C-alpha positions as CSV (number, residue, x, y, z in Angstrom):
1,M,115.1,111.5,128.7
2,E,112.2,114.1,129.3
3,G,109.5,111.2,129.1
4,I,111.4,108.3,130.8
5,T,111.5,108.0,134.5
6,E,114.0,106.5,136.1
7,E,111.7,104.0,137.6
8,A,111.2,103.0,134.1
9,V,114.5,102.4,132.9
10,T,115.3,100.5,136.3
11,A,111.9,98.0,135.5
12,V,113.3,97.2,132.3
13,T,116.8,96.9,133.3
14,A,115.7,94.7,136.3
15,D,113.0,92.5,134.8
16,P,114.4,90.6,131.5
17,G,110.6,89.3,130.9
18,I,109.3,92.7,130.2
19,L,112.7,92.6,126.9
20,N,111.2,89.4,126.1
21,V,107.7,90.5,125.7
22,M,108.5,93.5,123.5
23,L,110.8,91.6,121.2
24,M,107.9,89.0,120.8
25,G,105.6,91.5,119.8
26,I,108.0,93.1,117.5
27,G,108.7,89.6,116.0
28,V,105.1,88.9,115.6
29,V,104.1,92.1,113.9
30,F,106.9,91.3,111.2
31,A,106.1,88.1,111.0
32,G,102.4,89.0,110.2
33,L,103.5,91.5,107.6
34,L,105.3,88.9,105.8
35,L,102.4,86.5,105.7
36,V,100.6,89.4,104.3
37,M,103.1,90.0,101.7
38,L,103.2,85.7,101.1
39,V,99.3,86.1,100.6
40,C,99.5,89.0,98.4
41,R,102.4,87.3,96.0
42,L,99.9,84.1,96.3
43,I,97.1,85.9,94.8
44,L,99.0,87.9,92.3
45,L,100.5,84.8,90.9
46,A,97.3,83.1,90.8
47,G,95.6,85.8,89.1
48,S,98.2,86.0,86.5
49,A,98.2,82.0,85.8
50,L,94.5,82.4,85.3
51,Q,94.9,85.5,82.7
52,L,97.8,83.3,80.7
53,G,95.0,81.2,79.3
54,K,92.5,83.7,78.2
55,K,92.8,85.5,75.1
56,P,92.6,89.4,75.0
57,E,89.4,90.3,74.0
58,K,89.6,92.8,71.1
59,N,87.2,95.9,70.4
60,A,84.8,96.1,67.7
61,D,86.1,99.3,66.6
62,E,89.6,98.2,66.6
63,G,89.2,95.8,64.4
64,S,88.1,98.8,61.9
65,A,91.3,100.5,62.1
66,A,93.5,100.9,59.1
67,P,96.8,98.7,59.8
68,A,99.8,100.7,60.8
69,D,102.5,101.7,58.4
70,E,105.8,99.4,58.6
71,G,107.8,102.5,60.0
72,A,105.7,102.5,62.8
73,F,106.3,101.4,66.2
74,K,104.5,100.4,69.5
75,P,105.2,102.9,72.2
76,D,106.3,101.5,75.7
77,G,103.1,102.9,78.5
78,E,105.3,106.0,79.5
79,L,106.1,107.4,76.1
80,A,102.3,106.5,75.0
81,A,100.8,108.3,78.1
82,V,103.2,111.4,77.4
83,I,102.0,111.3,74.1
84,G,98.5,110.8,74.8
85,A,98.2,113.6,77.5
86,A,99.8,116.2,75.0
87,V,97.6,115.6,72.3
88,A,94.8,115.8,74.8
89,E,96.1,119.3,75.9
90,E,96.1,120.4,72.0
91,L,92.7,119.2,71.5
92,G,91.3,120.9,75.0
93,K,89.9,116.9,75.5
94,D,89.9,114.9,78.4
95,V,93.0,112.2,78.3
96,S,90.4,109.4,78.4
97,A,89.3,110.4,75.0
98,V,92.5,110.2,73.0
99,R,93.4,106.8,72.0
100,I,96.9,106.5,70.0
101,I,96.7,103.4,67.1
102,S,100.1,103.9,66.1
103,V,103.5,106.3,66.0
104,K,105.6,106.8,63.5
105,R,109.0,108.6,63.7
106,V,109.6,111.7,61.4
107,T,113.2,112.5,60.5
108,K,114.1,116.0,59.4
């Protein structure tokens, strides 16, 4: 205990009010953090509730795309990101320039 002097230890042990102030301070901080988490959750729920009533907007070039084959499947976000990154790297373009419309499994 290099940084703590004997006087500090005796002050804390002799006066229980210091311990109460410390615990109250820690309690207030955690209560504040819980309140911030609650507000964030409420904002998230309110935002998702507002999005439920809206229809997703369709881009003009999405409607002109050819329909996907029956063998195509919709990849999840992670798989689409990996495929898009690989295609963009192979083409030497930025990832934002690559758009995946459909993915079809090929069996050998």
